[in-house]
N, C-alpha and C positions, 0 to 999 in steps of 0.2 A: 368372878365365876366364868366370865367369857374366856379369859386367858387360860384357865385350867382346861376348859373344854377344847379350845383350839389346840393347846399343847398336847392333850391326850389324842386328838384326832391326827395331828401331825406325826406323833410317835407311832400310831397304828399304821399310817400310810408308809412311813419309813420301814417299819417291821415287815409289812407285806411286800414292799418293793425289794427288800434285801433277802427275804425268805420266801421265794415263790413256791407254789405248789409243786411237789415232785412230779416229774414227767417221765414217761417211759422213753428210754433212748431209742433213737431211730437206727436200725442196723445199716451198716455201710452199704452203698450200692456198688462200689468198686472193690471187690475183695482181693484183687490182684496188686494192690498198692503195697503189700507187705511181702517182700521177696525172701526166700529161704536161701541161705548160703550153703550150697551143696558141697559135700566133701570137706567140711571145715576140719582143720587139723593143726595142732601146735607142733612146731619143729624147733628144737633147741640145740645149741652147740656151746661149748665152753673152751677157752684157751687154757694153756698150762698155767699152773700156779707158780709165779716167780716175781722178781722185783723189777721187771722191765717197766719203765715209766709209761710208754705208749704200747697199745695193743690194737690189733685189727682182726676182725673175724667176719667171714662171709658164710651165711647160712643159706642152703639151697632147699627149695621145696621139692617134694617127690615128683616124679614124672607125671605129667598131666595136670599139675596144679600150679597156680600162680600165687605169689605172695600178696597179701592184702595190707598187712601192717606188721610192725615189729616193735619190740621193746628190748632194753638192755639193762645190765646192772654190773657194777664193779663189786666183787665179792671177796671175802676172805676164805680161809680153808674150811670154815664151818657154814659157809653161804650167808653169813651176816653181810649187810650192805655197807660198803665203804663210800666215801665221798669221791665220786668219779666226775670227770669232765668229758662231755661229748664233743668230739671234734668233727665227726662226719657220720651221718646216718641216712641211707638212701637205698631204694630198690634199684636193681639192675635195669638196663634199658628194656630187656625182654620181660621183666617182671617175674623171673623165676627164682631170684635170690635177693638177699638183703645184705648190705655191707655196713658195718659199724666200726669206727675208729674212735677210741677213747683213751684217756690217760687218767692216772690216779690223781686225786686232789692234792692239795698242799699239806704234806706231813713233814715233820722234822726228819724222820727217817722213812724211806720208801718201804712200805710193808710188802709181804708176799700177797699178791692179789691175782684174780682171774677175771676175765671178761666173759659174761654170759649174754647171749642174744637169743631171743625167742621170737619166731615168726608165726604169723597166722597165715596159713595156706588154705586154698580152696580150689575146687575143680575149676578148670578153665572152660570158657564158652568157645573161644577161638584162640588159637595160639599164633604167635609171631615168630616162627622158627625158620 
């Protein structure tokens, strides 16, 4: 009988410890910790559709904006994704553009393909021109 009582008490303690009473969340004291990206804009460019093995593309942000990040894809004529190989992907020194150099993956016959690069651009706080 003692074992059953001790076991039941331990289970109750574990249940209470793992399921505490709900509490009201405390509002944050520093509301400036979440910054908004002003002037967020996606800018894309695409190369010609052809059988060139390697392709390079530079995408520029509009005036007054800097590039934050970029993505790329090797695509067919219907915009389906091919197996591409990234050789180089980096922003320019001034942060106004992004360059991608890629090649098509290993195929028995090189297909017609195009390189697409999309940049995330945003308003600049200070420019380095």
